[in-house]
C-alpha positions in Angstrom: 12.5 77.8 43.8 13.9 78.2 40.1 18.0 76.9 40.0 18.6 80.6 38.4 16.8 82.4 41.3 18.7 80.1 43.6 22.1 81.1 41.6 21.1 84.9 42.2 20.3 84.7 45.9 23.8 83.1 46.4 25.6 85.5 44.3 24.3 88.2 46.7 26.4 86.8 49.3 29.5 85.9 47.4 32.2 88.8 47.1 35.2 86.8 45.6 34.1 83.6 44.0 33.3 83.7 40.3 30.1 82.0 39.3 29.2 80.5 36.4 25.8 78.9 35.5 24.7 76.3 33.0 22.2 77.7 30.1 20.6 74.5 29.4 18.5 73.8 32.4 16.4 75.7 34.9 14.8 73.2 37.4 13.0 73.7 40.4 14.9 73.2 43.7 13.3 72.6 47.1 16.0 71.4 48.8 19.8 70.2 49.3 21.5 66.7 49.6 24.9 64.8 49.6 25.8 63.9 46.2 25.1 60.2 46.8 22.0 60.7 48.4 20.4 63.4 46.5 16.8 63.0 45.1 14.8 64.9 42.1 14.6 68.7 42.8 17.3 68.8 45.2 20.9 70.5 44.8 24.2 68.9 45.6 28.1 69.6 45.4 31.1 68.1 44.6 34.7 69.4 45.1 36.9 68.0 42.6 37.6 64.9 40.2 38.1 62.3 43.2 34.4 62.5 43.5 33.3 62.8 39.4 31.8 59.3 39.6 29.0 60.5 41.4 27.8 62.9 38.6 26.8 59.6 36.7 24.7 58.2 39.2 23.2 61.1 41.2 19.9 62.0 41.1 19.8 65.7 41.8 18.8 68.2 39.4 21.5 70.5 40.0 25.1 70.5 41.4 27.6 72.8 42.4 31.1 72.4 40.8 34.6 73.5 41.0 36.0 75.5 38.3 36.6 72.5 35.9 35.7 72.0 32.5 35.6 68.2 32.2 33.5 68.1 35.4 30.8 70.8 33.5 30.8 68.6 30.5 30.1 65.6 32.6 27.1 67.5 33.8 25.9 68.7 30.8 26.0 65.0 29.3 23.8 64.0 32.3 21.4 66.9 31.9 22.2 68.7 34.9 22.0 72.0 36.0 25.2 73.4 37.6 27.2 76.3 38.6 30.8 76.6 38.9 32.7 78.4 41.8 36.1 78.3 43.6 34.5 77.0 46.9 32.1 74.5 46.0 31.4 73.4 49.7 31.4 77.2 50.9 28.7 77.9 48.4 27.0 74.7 49.4 26.7 76.0 53.0 25.2 79.1 51.8 22.3 77.2 49.8 21.5 75.1 52.9 20.8 78.2 54.9 18.0 79.1 52.1 16.3 76.1 52.8 16.8 75.4 56.5 17.0 77.7 59.6 17.5 76.1 62.6 14.8 76.2 65.5 14.6 79.5 67.3 11.5 80.0 69.9 9.6 83.1 70.1 10.6 85.6 72.8 9.0 84.7 76.1 9.8 84.1 79.7 8.6 80.7 81.0 6.6 81.2 84.1 8.7 78.1 85.8 12.1 79.8 85.2 13.8 81.2 88.2 15.5 84.5 87.9 16.9 87.0 90.4 15.3 90.1 90.9 18.0 91.9 90.0 18.7 90.2 86.8 19.0 92.9 84.1 17.1 91.4 80.8 17.1 92.8 77.1 14.5 93.2 74.7 13.1 90.0 73.1 14.6 87.4 75.3 13.5 83.7 75.3 13.9 82.0 78.4 12.6 78.4 78.9 11.4 76.5 81.8 13.4 75.3 84.5 16.2 77.9 83.7 18.1 79.5 86.5 19.3 82.8 86.5 21.5 84.2 89.9 21.7 87.5 91.1 23.6 90.2 89.0 23.5 88.8 85.7 23.1 90.7 82.5 21.4 89.2 79.5 21.5 91.1 76.2 18.7 91.4 73.4 17.6 88.8 71.5 19.0 85.8 73.6 17.8 82.6 73.6 18.1 80.3 76.8 16.7 77.1 76.4 15.6 74.8 79.4 17.7 73.8 82.2 20.5 76.2 81.6 21.9 77.5 84.9 23.5 80.7 85.0 25.5 81.9 88.2 25.8 85.3 89.4 27.3 88.2 87.8 27.4 86.2 84.3 27.3 88.7 81.0 26.0 87.4 78.0 25.8 89.4 74.7 23.5 90.2 72.4 21.6 87.1 70.0 23.6 84.6 71.9 22.0 81.1 72.3 22.5 78.8 75.2 21.3 75.3 74.5 19.7 72.9 77.1 21.3 72.0 80.1 24.5 74.0 79.6 26.2 75.9 82.9 27.7 79.3 82.9 29.7 79.7 86.2 29.9 83.0 88.0 31.4 86.1 86.3 31.9 84.7 83.2 31.4 87.1 80.1 29.9 85.9 76.7 30.0 88.1 73.7 27.5 88.5 71.2 26.3 85.9 68.5 27.9 82.9 70.6 26.6 79.6 70.7 26.6 77.4 73.6 25.4 73.8 72.9 24.0 71.1 75.5 26.1 70.2 78.2 28.9 72.6 78.1 30.3 74.2 81.3 31.8 77.5 80.9 33.9 79.4 83.6 34.0 76.0 86.2 37.0 76.3 88.5 40.6 75.2 87.0 42.2 72.4 88.3 44.1 74.1 90.9 45.8 72.2 93.6 49.0 73.0 95.9 51.0 69.8 97.4 51.7 70.1 100.7 53.4 67.6 103.7 49.7 67.1 104.6 47.9 66.6 101.0 46.6 68.9 98.2 46.0 72.6 99.0 43.1 73.8 97.0 44.2 77.0 95.3 40.8 79.1 94.8 40.3 80.3 91.2 39.4 83.8 91.6 39.6 84.5 87.6 37.2 84.8 85.0 36.4 83.2 81.7 35.9 85.4 78.4 34.1 84.3 75.2 34.5 87.0 72.5 31.8 87.5 69.9 30.7 84.8 67.7 32.4 81.9 69.8 30.8 78.5 69.4 31.3 75.9 72.0 30.1 72.0 71.5 28.3 69.6 73.4 30.1 68.5 76.5 33.0 70.9 76.3 34.7 72.6 79.4 36.4 75.7 79.6 38.1 76.7 83.1 38.4 79.9 84.8 42.1 80.4 86.3 43.3 81.1 89.8 44.0 84.7 88.9 43.5 86.5 85.6 41.2 85.2 82.7 40.9 82.2 80.3 40.0 83.9 76.8 38.7 82.4 73.8 39.3 84.8 71.0 36.3 86.0 68.5 34.7 83.6 65.9 36.6 80.7 67.4 34.9 77.3 67.1 35.0 74.4 69.5 33.7 70.9 68.8 31.9 68.6 71.4 34.1 67.2 74.1 36.8 69.9 74.0 38.6 71.0 77.4 40.1 74.3 77.6 42.4 74.3 81.0 42.6 77.5 83.2 44.5 80.7 82.0 44.3 79.6 78.3 44.6 82.1 75.7 43.1 81.4 72.3 43.1 83.7 69.2 40.5 84.3 66.7 39.1 82.4 64.2 40.4 79.0 65.5 38.7 75.7 65.1 39.3 72.8 67.7 37.8 69.3 66.5 36.3 66.7 69.3 38.8 65.8 72.3 41.1 68.2 72.0 42.6 68.9 75.6 44.8 72.1 76.6 46.4 72.1 79.9 46.6 75.5 81.5 48.4 78.5 80.5 48.3 77.4 76.7 48.5 80.4 74.2 47.1 79.8 70.8 47.7 82.3 68.2 44.8 83.1 65.4 43.3 80.9 62.6 44.9 77.8 64.3 43.4 74.2 63.4 43.6 71.7 66.0 42.4 68.1 64.9 40.6 65.5 66.8 42.3 64.3 70.2 45.3 67.1 70.1 46.7 67.5 73.3 49.0 70.4 74.5 50.9 70.6 77.6 51.5 73.4 80.4 52.3 76.8 79.0 53.0 75.9 75.2 52.6 78.5 72.7 51.1 77.7 69.1 51.8 80.5 66.3 49.3 81.9 64.2 47.7 79.5 61.3 49.7 76.4 62.8 47.8 73.2 62.1 48.0 70.0 64.3 46.8 66.7 62.8 44.9 64.2 64.7 46.3 62.9 67.8 49.2 64.9 68.0 50.7 65.7 71.4 52.3 68.8 71.8 54.9 69.6 74.5 56.6 72.6 73.2 55.9 75.5 71.4 54.9 75.5 67.9 55.9 78.1 65.3 53.5 80.4 63.1 52.2 78.3 60.0 53.9 74.9 61.1 52.0 71.6 60.4 52.9 69.1 63.3 51.9 65.4 63.9 52.4 62.4 66.0 53.5 62.5 69.9 55.7 64.2 70.5 54.5 66.3 67.8 57.4 66.6 65.0 57.1 68.5 61.6 54.2 66.9 59.5 56.6 66.1 56.3 59.1 64.3 58.9 56.3 62.4 60.3 55.0 61.2 56.8 58.8 60.2 56.0 58.8 58.3 59.5 55.6 56.7 58.7 56.7 55.4 55.2 59.6 53.7 56.8 57.8 52.1 59.6 55.6 50.1 57.2 58.9 49.0 56.0 60.3 47.7 59.6 60.0 44.1 59.1 61.7 44.0 55.9 64.4 46.2 57.2 64.7 44.0 60.2 65.0 40.8 58.2 67.7 42.8 56.0 69.7 43.6 59.0 69.5 40.1 60.3 70.7 38.7 56.9 73.6 41.4 57.0 74.7 40.3 60.5 74.7 36.6 59.6 76.9 37.2 56.6 79.1 39.2 58.7 79.2 37.0 61.5 77.9 39.1 64.0 74.7 37.2 64.9 76.6 35.2 67.9 
């Protein structure tokens, strides 16, 4: 499509961004690409001056730029078509959706799927080969269930949800509309509940349920456990990366994002819009306030206030962590200075 037509389609989905269009060229765009891998006929983007050097070498015909007159001038000098916005990455994400749609099979029920007689199926459902759906399950409209998925009894799955191959949904789990469960994920399995006795460990039956609200995404090989009583709940539009573990009885708010290998022990409460970077661990019963951020490998053992940014293990305020890190780099020098002072004062005996 023409670059100007592409811009118009992107404008239709933008409310807050102000878009500006180069008036010097209007190439035909047939795809999108990273700025350093782009070829003729593709659209790319950069987010600031840090990446400005790519404008001189890119083979893209069009770019999405931040609101920066210097970058616009560079694009013009290179002969590139461009659009300028306050959120280049967001606009690029919308552009990708204009050129690519993920595979979604047509509605059908494969003849070698195993479906209990009392399962309630919505309209336009796709059920792939070797899917197993147990008694009492309810499947909404336009749901897509890929091969080898196992759905235990009494599960509820909302409209337009996608279950990718080889995921497992345990009994009585409730999954809302527009959710995505990726391959290998296990939702609603038994929480890690054992009580010590003089004769060993007594298993505490996990009678609770797991609830995923609308728009939740769960990455490959992630696990969300059900509790002994009550529920484990993931709030709407929360996104979990691959290899994330949510322990029994956790309550996760809406709009959160957890990167790979995040692990939450039982009973953790997380507010809305919380970001946990890779390998963050949170101890039992900790409470994380709205809008908090934990940087990679943070170990959280106590409550975190709303809006706080924490790092390190045990987790501390990020500003203090950065100061500590700067000092840590100088420890050999500081040690030698200390030894010199000790010798000077005769304290090294």
